[in-house]
Structure formats: structure tokens, C-alpha cells
N, C-alpha and C positions, 0 to 999 in steps of 0.2 A: 505550136502546141503548148499547152500548159502541162509543165513536167514537175512532179514532186520529187525532190531529192532528199533522201533520208541518210544523212552523213554527218558523223560527229566530228570529223577532222575539218575544222573550219578553213584551213588553207586549201584542202582538196575540194571542199564544196565551193569555195569561191572560184577555183580554177574551172571547175565544171560548169558552174552557173554562168561564168563569163563566156565560156566557149559556146554554151547553149544559146545565150543571148545574141552572140555573133551570127548564129544560124537563124535568128528571128524567133526563137522560142522564149517562153516566159518560165523561169525556174523559181519554184517555191522551196524553201529549204527548212527541214526539221532536223534537229541534232540528237534526238532520242527516239527510240522505237515507239514509246507510248505516245509522244507528240505526233510522230509520223502516222500512227494508226488513226488518231483523232482527225488529223488533217486529211488523210486519204478518204475518210468517211464524209467529210464536210466540204471539201474542195472538189470541183469538177476538173479533174485532170485527165489528160489523154494517155500519159505514161507515167509509171512510177520507177524510180531508181532507188535501190535499197542496198546500202553497205552491209556486208555480211557481219562485220565485227562492230556491233553498236554497244554503248556502255551499259544499257539496261536489259538487252536480250540479244539472242542470236538472230541475225537478219533472216535466216531461213525459217525460223519460228515465227517471226513477224509475217512473213509472206503467207504462212500456213494460216495464221489468224486471219489475215485478210481475205483469203479465199474462203474460210469457214463462214465469214460474215457476208459473203456474197459479193465482195468487190471483184469486178471483172476486168479492170483496166490491165493492159500489158505491163508486166514487171521485169526489169532488168536487175539482177544482182551484181554488185561490185564486190570484189574480195581479193585478198592477198593469198587465199588458199586455193592452190591450183591442182591439188591431188584429185584423182578420179572420183574417190569416195566423196570429196567435198562437193564436186560438180553435181554428182548424182543426188546428194541430199538437197542441194539447192533447187535443182530442177524438179525433184520429187516433191518439194513443198508447194509447188505451183507457180514458180517462176517461169517466164518464157524465154528468157535468155541469160547468159552468165558471162561476165567479162573479168578477167584477172588482171589485177594491177601489178606493175604499171601498164598503162595503156596509151595509145595515142588518141588524141581528142577526135581526130578524123574518124577513127574506128568507132568510138563511142557515138558520134553523131550519125554515122551510117547505121548502126544497130538501132539507135532511137527512131530514125526515120522509118526503118523496116517494121519496127514494132508499132509505130503510129499507123502505118498503112494496114497492118494486120488487125489493129484494134477498130479501124473503121469498116473492116469486113467488106470492102469493095464499094461501099457507098460514098458519095462525095460528101462535102461539108454540109450540104443541104439535101433533103429528100422529101418526097411528097407521095401521098396516096389520096386521090380524090381531093377534097377541100382541106385535108390535113397536111400541114407542112412542118418539117423539123429542121431546126438549125443545130447540127451536130457539134459545132464549135462551142456555141453559147448555151447548148442544152436547153433550148427553148422550143415550144410547140405552139402552133396556132391552128385553129379550125375556123374556116370562113373569116379569116383576118382577126379573130378574137384569141388573145393570148391565153393559154392554159398552163397553169404552174403545176408541174409534176415533181415528185420525189424522184431520186436517182433510180431506184429499181422500177418504178412506173415508167419512167423515160425509157429504160432499157427494154422493158416488155414491149412498149409501143414501137420502139426501133425494130425489134425482131419481127413484129407483125408487118411493119412497113416494108421491111426487107423481103419479106415473102408474101406480099399483098396478093389477095385473091386465092392464096393457097392455104390449106389447113396446116397450122403449126401445132404439133402435138404437145401435150403436157410434158412429156419426157424431154422433148427438144427444149422447151422453155427452161426447164430445170437445169439442163446442161449449159444453154447458152447464156442464161442470165445469172444463175447461182453457181454454176460450175459443179453441180451435183451429177456424178455419173451413176447414181442409183436413186431409187425412190425413197426420200426420207419419211414417207408415210405421214405427211402433214398436209394441211390445205394452204400452203404458202402461195402457190400459184393462183389458187382461187381467190384468196384474200386480196392479193395485190391487183388481180385482174378486176375484182369488184370496185376497188378504190379508183383504178384507172378508168373504168367506165363511168363512174359517178362524175368524175372530173371532166372527161371528154364529152359527156352528154348533157351537162348542165346548161340549160337554155336551148337545147336542140331536140327535135322530135324523133329523129332517126338514130338508132344505135349502129355505128359502122362496124362494131365488133360482133361477129356471129359465133355462138357457141355450137360446136359440133359435138353433140353428146357422146360421151365415152372416147372421144378422140382428142380434141383440143379446140383451137380458136382460129378464126379467119377474119382478116380485116378486108372489107369491101372497098374497091376503089371507085364505085359508082355513087358514093354517098358524099 
């Protein structure tokens, strides 16, 4: 997996990166919150590891910013703060797991592997629906052998449709699964991204595999 580590302690970052590399993972390192946020948005990572005590911001606040921006990757918070209220704040910000320092590398690796499986949602590294194929590791998409370049949110929308192909996926489900909104923000964010996804998926093709179920949501056909 590609793992973004946001940690300002260079010795600790090196220790973690070395341990992850020994497990076959690729570790990308950011030493500040702002840098980490930028890389989280631009890099295709499977899991994010965020230190709670960053020099420019609280790691929990950084996680909250990531979730508000629609980043859906599983996040593990690392911290020396082990009090219950600190754990509650960390998890409440949108983190998926919380590990208190000092820790054993074996435990961190086990938690990262679990988060990686959770992030894949039960799909393998590749998935398909009809003539559409997804590489979930490289974040690449093909239709009838033609590669289609998608933005991260467009890829995640398609991924959710592939996951539930031939079934109607409601707008509310997409808001929760892709943007982690547990409420309706009263915007057309789903419609806008779906329109862009369709334009890219249908360029050069006659049939649109994405069906709009008016008033409900969308369905991806497996017979196209």
C-alpha cells in the first residue's frame, strides 16, 4: 500500500517508514500539517498516518479538515496523549483508529493492514463491471481497453457504483460513502461530479452505462 505519514519527529518517521517498507509498503513522509494536507489531496494513498502533535496544528484538527474536504482514506492517529478525552476527540474528528506512543511496530503494521482492508471495502485490487475495469492500486480506469483519466472523487464515485453494480445507489449513500457527509449539505455536489464522470466515461462511446433513477440515485449497468 501507499501510506502517507504526517510526522514531524524525523527519527520516529524514519523508524515507521523503515518498518512499513519491510512489510512491502511505500511510505511518503510530510513533516507538517499543511504539507500533509496538500499531499493527502494530491497523492493517491491507501492509508494516512497522522501524528497528533504537529508543529503547525493539532493532528485531530487536520483530520477534521481532511474529512471536510471529502478525503475518504482510512486515517490512523498516532499520539502520546492517551487520556480518554484525547481519544474521543481524535476519533470524533474522523480518524478510523488511534494508537498511543510508544507502540510496537508489529501492532502498527497490523492496524495498517486492517485499515487497508477496510478502505478497499471488500473489493480486490482490481474490479470490473461489464467492459469497465478498475485498478484500485494504481487508481486507473479502462472502458473497452481505453484508459480514462479520472479525478480522485470521480474515481471514488465510480468505485461505489461498481461495488453495487446493477443496484440503485442513492444520493444519500454517495454523500456518505464518498464525501463522508451524514447529512444533506443542500448542494449539487453529487450531480456535478456525476456529470463530469459521465462525460469522461462516455467520450467516444454510444451507450451510457450509468442510469439515473429519478428522485432516487444512480445505477451502473453490467451489460454495457
